[in-house]
C-alpha positions, 0 to 999 in steps of 0.5 A: 235732368237732376233736380234740386229742391230749394235749401233751407238752413246753413247746412242745407245751403252748404250741401246744395251749393256742393250738389251744384258744383257736382252737377257742373262738374259732370256737365259738358266739357271743353278741353284744350291740351297744353304741351309740356307738363299735360295741363288741361284748361277745362271749361265747365258748363253751364256756370263757364268756370274754368277748372285747371287740371293736370295729368299722372306725369306732372311733377311738383315742379311742374306745378310750381310754374303755375302756382308759386304765386298762390304759395308765396307768403302763405303759412302752411302746416304739414304733418309727417314730414320726414325727409324722403317721405312724401310730407318731406318732399312736398315741404321742400318743393313748395319752399322754392316758392317762398312761403312765408312760414313752414310748420313742420308737425312730426312725431320725432322731433330730430326728423323734423329738425333734419327737414327744417335744416334742409329747407333753411339751408336752401331758403334762409328767408322762410320761417321754419317752425317745428311741433312735436305731434303724436297722432296716436295720443289725444293728450299729445295732439292737444298739446301740439294744438296748444303750442301752434295756438300759442304763437301770437305772432302767427294769427293765421293758418292758410293751408293744412295738409294732413299728410302723416300716416301709417300703413298695414301695421299689426294690430295694436290699440292706441293709449286711448283704446283705438285701433292704431291705423284708424287713430292715427290716420284719422282721429288724431287728425280730426281732433288737430285740425279742429283744435287749430281751426280758429287760426284756419278760419282767420285766413282769408282763404283757408284750406285743408288737405287730407291725404287718402288713398286708393286704398279706400277701396278696401273698406267703409267705415265699420260703424259697429266694429271699428276697432275689429273686436279688439283685434279678433277679426283684425285685417291690416288692409281692412284697417288701412282701407277704413282709415283711408275712407275716413280721411275722404269722409272728413274732407267732405264734412269739412267742406259741407260744415264750413265751406258756405259759412267760413269760405274754407275749402277741403280736398282729399287725394290719392297721391299715387303708389309710391315707394316711400318710408311708408312701406319700409317695414313691409315684407312684400312677399307677404303683404302683396298676396294679402292685399290681393286676397282682399281685392279679390274677395271684394271684386276689386281689379287686380294689378298686373304690375304695380304703377309706381310714381316717383315722389316728385310726381307723388306730391304733385297732387298734394301741391294742386289739392293745397293751392290750385285756386280753380278748385274753390268752386268744387269743394270736398272733391276727391283728387288723384293725378293733379285733377278731380277723380272721376267716380265712372273711371277711377277707383272712387267708392261710393262709401267714401263720397256719401254726405250721410256717411260723412256726417255720420263719421263726424258725429262718431269721431266727436264721441271718440275724441271726447269733444263737439265741434259745432260750426 
């Protein structure tokens, strides 16, 4: 049986709590399947908490049947909200449960406006706000955060969903000098999250969600060469994998730093493989062989066919991560299929779940964005 030493200090206490939760999660489970949308009530022993989980076929609308009460009246910020994207589908779905405020953060304000218009047409009583957010520029991120912080009529944020992202792009350095996928998918969200943290911590139950991917399997953090030698050694899929590993580690670090002390919960997730606008620029006759070759070189499982999900099924895990109350005891976990992932049977790499790696990435990210965030 695993032994836990007594914790000392705030950070040690937080990590000790998370270790206890992890052990409990791996303890004996009593599962009862419920007909319909595949809900499972899981009794975790020995702490006798009930963890509600679902499955790969669950849709966003299915989850609203259980979670509308958790969504109603909340103030929610979502990045990457173009109509037809996962973020757009997410905000349109949760709007049915009448949140108080939906803040749509996107690089293209016209696209954010189109999503806002669709929501307001269907749900005119919801306060829908827009903010321009270019995650590839630290200056633009600071401006977006300052705009949100200036809204005195909105003193708190309940949920932040860091959904925006780019995937498999050609090599490019951002204006700040960092590889574009790492900067846009991780560093921009790291800075944005911390700059609006005061409003998050003003919530009674603040939560942060990071949209990662099973593609984190493609690369750990490249500590000595996150910029791929300024393109000389660039592999678009390793770069994407590095950024998705970073998404998981950031949520783990937030849980450790702010869970015990401020009641913040943070979860990362793999939404599934979904044909959205994220992949519109791909030539799949090139992209798939490239990714398959990398997977083979790493000894990963090669799919016989791609397990596509619909956007409606894809956003279910977004909603589960953002609003499921029974997740509170499992802070920092990585989710998929509207449940906690299982590292023994799911694609979960240890480099993405290491608290040492999470702490290292936090410190590296502070250095790269030029600001420390001590909690």
